[in-house]
N, C-alpha and C positions, 0 to 999 in steps of 0.2 A: 584813491578813495580811502577815507579814514575809518578804521574800526572804532575809533573813539566816538563816532556818531552813535554807536550802539550802547555806549556806556551809560547805564541807568544809575545815576548817582543821587545822593541826597544832599541837599544844601546848595545854595547858589554859588558859593565860592568854587567848589570843585567843578560844578557845571560850567562855570565861566572858563576855568582852566582847560576843560576838555573841548570847549568851543574853539579855543585858541589852537588846539591840536590840529584842527582842520586846516589851519594855515601853515603848518610846519611840514608840509609835503607828505601828508598821509602817515603820521607817526604811528598809527595803528592800522592793522590790516582791515580790509573792507568787509569780511564775512566772519564775524566771531561765531564760535560754536555755541550758540545760545542754548540754555536749558529751558525746557518747559516745566521743570520741577524734578527734583531728585528726592525720592522717598527711601526710608530705611528698609522697607520691605521689598523693594525692587528698583530697577533702573528705568526711570521714565525720562531721563534726560535726552535731549536731542541737540545735535549740532546743526544749526539751521542757517542756510545761506540768506544773506540779506537781499532785499529788493525783489523777492519772488512774490507771486500772488498769494501763496499760502506756504507756511512752513510745515515740516513733516517730522513727527516723532519717530525716530528710527527704531525704537523698541517695538512699536506696533505697526509702523508704516501706514498710519492713518493720519488725516490732516489734523494738525494741532493749531491752536489760535496763533495768528501771526502777531508779531511784536509791533505795535503801532509806531513807536518812535523810530524803528528801523526803516519802515516803509516811507514815513513822512520825510525823513532826513536824507534819503539816498539821493546823491547828486546826479544830475543828468549827464555830466561829462567827467568821468572819473580820471581821465588823463589830465585834464586841465586842473582839476582839484589837486591831484597829487603833485603837480609841478609848482604850486603856489608857494612862494617864500613867505616867511613870517614877517610882517611889518615891524620895524623897530628892533630887529634882532641882528645877530651877526651872520645871517644867512647870506650865501653867495648871490651875487647878481646873476641874471640870466646870461649875460654876455660871458662871464667867467665860466659858468657851467657849460655853455656851448663850446667855449674854447677848449676846455678839458675833454669834452666829448669828442672833439675833432681829432684828438690823438688817436682815435680808433682807426682813422684812415691810414695812418702809416704803420700802426702796430697796436698791440694791446696796451691799454692804459696801465700805468705803473701803480704799484701799491701807494706811492706818494701822491699820485694823482687822485686816487680814490680817497685817500686820507684827507686831502684838501677839501674835497666835497663833504666828507663826513664832518669835519670840524666846522664847516659853515652852518651846521644845524645842531651840533652837539650840545652846546650850552643852552640854546633856546629850548630844545626838547627837554633837557634835564630840568631846568627851573620851572617850566610851564606845565609839563606833563608828568614826567616819570618820577621826579622826587616826591611830588604830592601823592602819586599813586603808591609809592613805596611806604609812605607813612599812613596810608589809609587802614582802617579797621575792616573794610569791606573786601572780601575775597574776590569779588568780581573785578576789582581794580588790578589784581595780580595777573589776571588773564592777559591784559594788554602790556603790563609791565614786563612780561616775559620777552617781548620783542627787544626791549632795551637791554636786558641781560644778555640776550643773544648777540645783539649788535656790538656791545662793548667787549664781550668775550672774543668775538670774531676779529675785532680790530686789534685787540691785544695779540691774538695769534698771528695776525698779519704783520704787525710792526714790532712786537716785543716791548712796547711801551706800557709800563705798569699803571700809568694814569687811567687807562681804559679798564684794566682789571679792577683797579681800586673803585671805580664808579660802579661796576657790576656788583662788587662786594658790598658797597654802601647800600644799594637797593636791597640786596638779600638780607643783610644784617638788620635793616629797618623792618622788613617784613617779619622776620623771625622774632625780633624784639617785641612785636605786638601780638604774638601768638598767645592764646589763652586756653585754659582747660575747657574741654567740651562740656563739662558739667556746668560751666558758667553761662552758657548760652540758653536762654529760656526756651527758644524754639528749636533747639538742636534735635535731630532725629535720633541721636546716639547717646549723648550724655555719659560718655565713658571716660577713661583716664588719659586719653590722648590730648595733645594740644592742637589748636588750629584757629580758624577764623570763621565768622558767620558772614553770609552774603547779604547785601542790601538791595539786590534786585527784587522787584515786587513779586515775581513768580516763585522765588525761592527765599523770600524774606526771612532772615534769622536762621536759615539752615546752613549746614556744612555741605559744600558742593565739591565733589571729587574732581569734576571736570576743570573747574577754575584753578584748583591746586595743581593738577597734573599738567595742565597746559603751560603753566609758568615753570613748574619744577623740572621739566625735561631740560630746560636751559640752565637751571641752577646746578643740576648734576653734571652737565657738560662743563660748566665753569669750574666746578670742583675737580673734575678730572684733569683739566688743564693744569691746575696747581699740583696735583699729585704726580703728573707726568713731566713736570718741568723742575729739574733738580734745584735750580736757583730759587724757585719759589717754595718748594717743599722743604728745602733746607733753611729757609728764612724763618726766624722765630715768630715774627708778626703774622706772616701768611699761614704758617703751620698752625698757629693757635686758632685762627679763623676757620681754617680747613677742618680741623678736628671737631670744633664745636658745630659747624654747619653740617658736616657729614653725620655726626651722631644724631642731630635733630632730624635730618632727612631719613635716616634709616628707621627711626622710631616713629616720628610724627607725620611722615608722608607715606613711605612704603608700607611699613608694618601696620600702621593705622588702617589704611584702606584695604590691605590684604586681610587683616583679621576681621574687618567689618563685613567681608564677603567678597572674595576674589571674583567670583562669577558675575557679580553685580558691578563691582567698582574697578577691577583690573582688566578682566577680559570683557571689554566693552562691546557695545552692540554694532559697531562698524569699524572699518579699517583705520580711520584716522584717530578715533578716540583710543583704540587699543594701542596704536603706534606710540602715543605719548608715554604709556607705561612701559612699552618695550624699550624706549630710549632711556627712561629712568632706570629700569632694571639692568640694562646692559652697562650703563655707566657705573652703577653701584657694584656690579659684579667685578669690575676692574679696580675698585677702591677698597672694598671691605676687607677687614682682616679676620673675619669670622667665617670659617669654612662652611658652617651650616647655612648662614645667610647667603653666602655665595652660591651654594647649590640651589637655594630658593630663587634667587635672582635669575640664574641661568635657566631654570625650569620655566620661568615666566617668559623669558626671551624666546626660548625654543618653542614654547606653546603658541605664542603669538605668530612666530615665523612659520610654524609647520603644523601644529596640532592643537587647536583650541579645545579646552575641556568642555565647553558649553556650546560648541558648534561643530558642524561637519567640515568647516573650512578653516582658513588661516590666511595670512598675508600672501604666502607663496601659492596657496590654493586659489586665491582670487585672480591671479594673473593669467591672462590669455593673450595670444597673438592678436594684434590689432587687425581688423578687417579693412581699415582705412589705409594702413601702411604696415605690411607684415614685418618690417624691421622695428616696429614699436610695440608697446604693450597697450592692452585694454584691461580695465578692471571696474568692478562695481563696488560701491561703499558697503552695501549690505551683505553680510556673510551669506554665501551660497548663491547669490544672484549672479547671473551672466547676462543680464538684460542691458541693452543700450537705453539711454546714452552713457550709462556708467557713472563713475565718481564725478562729482562737480569739482571744477578746477580749484576753487578757493580752498576746499578741504583736502584736496590732493597735496597741497603744500604741507599740511601737517603730517601726512604719511611720508612724504619725501624727506622731510627734516630728519626722520628716523633712519630711513633707508640709506641716505648718504653717509650718515655717521656710522652706521653699522658696516657698510662697505669699507669705509676707511679704517675701521677697527678690525677688519678681517672676519666679520661675523655674518655668515649666511649669504650675503648679497655680493654677487660677483661683478667682475668687469663687464661681462656680457649683459648682465642686468642693467648696469648703469648706461651702457651704450643704447640699450632699448629705451630707457627712460629719456635719454637725451633726444632721441628721435621723436618720442611722444610729444615732448615739449616743442622742439625746434621745427617739426614738420606738421604735426596734427593739431595741437592746441594753439600754436602760434605760427601759422603758415606764412604770414607776411606782416610787415610793419603795420601796426594799427588794427590788425585783425586777430581776435582772440576768441577761441571756443569757450563755451561755458562748461563743457563736459570733456572728459578725456578722449571721447571719440571725435572731438572737434566741432560738435554741433552746438547750437545756441550762441548767443552773443555774450561773451564774457567781458571782464573789465581789465584784464591784463595784470592783475596783482599776483606777483610771483615771489614776493620778498621772503616769505616764511619757510620756503623749502625748495620750490622748483628752481629758483635762481641759483641755488647751490650746486646744481648740475653743471654750471659754467666751469667748475674746476676740472671737469673731464673733457671739455671740448672748447678749443680756442675760438672757433667760429660762433658758437653759442655765446661765449663770453663777450665777443666783439659786438654781437647784437644787443646784449644787456647794457653795454656802455652807452648806447643811445636810446635805451628804453625810457619812455616818458612817464611811466606809471610807478608810483610808490617811492619817489626819490626822498628817502629819509635816512636816518642813521643806520637802521638795520639793513637797508638796501645797499648803501655805500660800504658798510663794513663787510658785508658778505661778498660784494664785488672785490674789495681789497683782498680778502682771504682767498677768493678764487684766483686772483692774479698771483698771489704769493705761492699757492700750491702749483699753479701752472708753471711758474718759473722753476719749480722743483720737479718738473716732468710728471705731473699728475694726469696729464691728458691720456685718454685711453684709445 
């Protein structure tokens, strides 16, 4: 199911491009973290799952108006929608996809096998969806663009081919190139000295929206960290110049901007997944910055979100409980301090997992034992059988099986889970294939737990 169905754009041209996204195998995730409005005086943003009878503002936990275009455009069969190839593109035919999927019978699909599937959609998604998004002046477009930055970065990590990193850099350079002073936005809540973008969605029209920026930028910082930690890239003048410029922009006009505007409102967000975006950004920045004071600030944010939020009695670690469905797995709720079932919705659990996997691999807080429990949560509770998907982390409800943005990354820790993902029919797009490839690469290096 395509998150681009939620993209509320202005102008027929971009609307048509996003309609094509529906045919590219679900180029965007199905449940964008939509805002019901972000104001300077407080956090009234909500990350709301699509297709529900009503959406909920997580700040107040009271019903908020549903988003009409989301409900009207939700497909009845997300698996079928996700598997559709784009007509007239270089997408692989179903026979070739099935042939590659059949490799799972004998053993795990290779990185090369995943890359073949990835390339079948790479250029179509680029020209029809992600390149236009990267050139947009609307920050809402960057929300979905983050998936392409993640996918291209993951495929670079899996293959070492710089054509994928170059495309991720192209998108980020385009976005940064269109940043403007906050004072230039007539409807900005802030009008301060930082640079950024205004949103064109009707409910936040003209405003600067922390959620849209952080949702994208967690993958920008991950890409930058790849450059910093790869000597051949960091030592290359062309990549180093881009890295230095983008890191400086990120430190000032992403992290410092929202931190100075009010950390309790914009960094320590109202639920697990929104705070996780900032934990990933801060963790990455702590491993790149050359400023000791900034590093201490970044690490404080990471530790606070992991263990001790300054504006709540809970934290990511504090939310986790042993699952009552399967004691080998985890249960958690999205709202700080809540222990109530059904817990976190699966679509937004992806956002939390995107951080936890990277933090584990960086040796920050999250252990092998944690990852094993999350694997059980996905493999046995959320996804107990082929075609059966829970809508919540306790396994209840009818979900759509979209795991692209975080949960599927658990495949790097468990070969059996990775094997199931090889034949998974939902979300077959470049982000899905790229992270499948990265899982395979890491498993070949003994990442299984």
